[in-house]
C-alpha positions in Angstrom: -26.0 12.0 -0.1 -22.3 12.1 -0.9 -19.8 13.6 1.5 -18.0 16.7 0.4 -14.8 15.5 -1.4 -12.7 18.3 0.1 -13.9 17.6 3.6 -13.2 13.9 3.0 -9.7 14.6 1.9 -9.1 16.8 4.9 -10.3 13.9 7.2 -8.1 11.5 5.3 -5.1 13.8 5.6 -5.8 14.2 9.3 -6.0 10.4 9.8 -2.8 9.9 7.8 -0.9 12.4 10.0 -2.4 10.7 13.1 -1.2 7.2 11.9 2.2 8.6 10.9 2.7 10.1 14.4 1.3 7.0 16.2 3.3 4.5 14.3 6.4 6.7 13.8 8.7 4.1 15.3 7.5 1.5 12.9 7.2 3.6 9.8 10.3 5.8 10.3 8.1 8.8 9.4 7.6 7.3 5.9 4.2 8.6 4.7 3.9 5.7 2.2 4.0 3.2 5.0 1.7 5.3 7.1 -0.8 5.4 4.2 -0.6 1.6 4.0 -1.4 1.3 7.7 -4.3 3.8 7.4 -5.7 1.9 4.4 -5.5 -1.4 6.4 -7.4 0.2 9.3 -10.0 1.7 6.9 -10.4 -1.6 5.2 -11.2 -3.2 8.5 -13.9 -0.5 9.0 -15.3 -0.8 5.4 -18.8 -1.9 6.6 -19.0 1.0 9.0 -17.8 3.4 6.3 -20.7 2.2 4.0 -23.2 2.9 6.8 -21.8 6.4 7.3 -22.0 7.1 3.6 -25.7 6.3 3.9 -26.1 8.4 7.1 -23.4 11.2 7.1 -24.7 12.6 10.4 -23.0 9.7 12.2 -19.5 10.5 10.8 -18.1 10.9 14.3 -18.8 7.2 14.9 -16.2 6.4 12.2 -13.6 8.6 13.8 -14.1 6.9 17.2 -13.9 3.5 15.5 -10.8 4.5 13.5 -9.1 5.7 16.7 -10.0 2.5 18.6 -8.8 0.3 15.7 -5.5 2.2 15.5 -5.0 1.9 19.3 -5.7 -1.8 19.2 -3.2 -2.2 16.4 -0.6 -0.2 18.3 -1.2 -2.3 21.4 -0.5 -5.5 19.3 2.6 -3.9 17.8 3.9 -3.0 21.3 3.1 -6.5 22.6 5.5 -7.9 20.1 8.3 -5.7 21.5 8.9 -6.7 25.1 11.3 -3.8 25.7 8.7 -1.1 25.1 5.6 -0.4 27.1 2.2 0.7 26.0 -0.8 1.9 28.0 -4.1 3.2 26.5 -6.7 5.1 28.4 -10.1 6.0 26.8 -11.5 9.0 28.7 -15.0 8.4 27.4 -15.5 5.0 28.9 -17.6 6.3 31.8 -19.3 9.7 32.5 -16.9 10.4 35.4 -13.8 9.1 33.7 -12.5 12.6 32.7 -13.0 14.2 36.1 -9.7 15.0 37.9 -9.9 12.3 40.5 -10.5 9.5 37.9 -8.1 11.0 35.5 -5.3 10.9 38.1 -6.2 7.3 39.0 -6.1 6.2 35.4 -2.9 8.0 34.5 -1.2 6.7 37.7 -2.3 3.1 36.8 -0.8 3.6 33.3 2.5 5.1 34.7 2.9 2.2 37.1 2.4 -0.2 34.3 5.0 1.6 32.2 7.6 2.1 35.0 9.6 -1.0 34.2 10.2 0.1 30.6 12.9 2.3 29.3 10.8 3.4 26.3 7.0 3.6 26.5 3.9 5.2 25.1 0.9 6.5 27.1 -2.1 7.0 24.7 -5.0 9.1 25.9 -8.0 9.0 23.7 -11.4 10.9 23.7 -10.4 13.4 26.4 -11.8 16.3 24.4 -15.1 14.7 23.6 -15.5 13.6 27.2 -15.0 17.2 28.5 -16.4 19.1 25.5 -19.2 16.9 24.1 -19.7 17.4 20.4 -23.5 17.7 20.9 -23.0 20.6 23.4 -21.7 24.1 23.2 -17.9 24.5 23.7 -18.3 27.0 26.6 -15.2 28.8 28.0 -15.5 26.7 31.2 -15.5 23.5 29.2 -12.5 24.7 27.2 -10.7 25.7 30.3 -11.5 22.3 31.9 -10.0 20.6 28.9 -6.8 22.7 28.9 -6.4 22.1 32.6 -6.9 18.3 32.1 -4.2 18.3 29.4 -1.8 20.3 31.7 -2.6 18.0 34.7 -1.8 14.9 32.7 1.4 16.3 31.3 2.6 17.5 34.7 1.6 14.2 36.4 3.5 12.2 33.7 6.5 14.4 34.0 6.6 14.1 37.8 5.9 10.4 38.0 8.0 9.1 35.1 11.2 7.3 36.1 14.3 9.4 35.4 16.2 8.2 32.3 13.1 6.7 30.7 11.6 8.0 27.4 7.8 8.4 27.7 5.7 9.4 24.7 2.5 11.0 25.7 -0.1 11.0 22.9 -3.5 12.7 23.0 -6.2 11.7 20.5 
């Protein structure tokens, strides 16, 4: 069964914009360079992509793997620049990770790690799937919990970031 070409191009466009935003400091907002990075990440996941072509119902696995590969590549890029900080928190690591108590602990850990840097990036991945599981209904309560978690993280980062520093907060 082939995937719908229109849906595929929408996913590719979404991934391209994701890579362009994530690697903006490296690409200078050049979509050609962002496309090259996206293609390199996709190439590293070629075997998984072949499995998904055979079983389209597991397409969300590819998105999670793509995001993880992009985050790992971004961590390597930031490691090469000692003047910039990077911290990645995956909210779906445990069942309780996205609860307010654990969210606060993880974000505070990240902010402490980023405090010495004048420019830094805090990447939060899989918060939405942790609070609104794709296999479950998106109830108003789950949507509200997600919006409250986003606001909580933004407010906490704003309150606990050192004055004069530039923190990029990215949610995937």
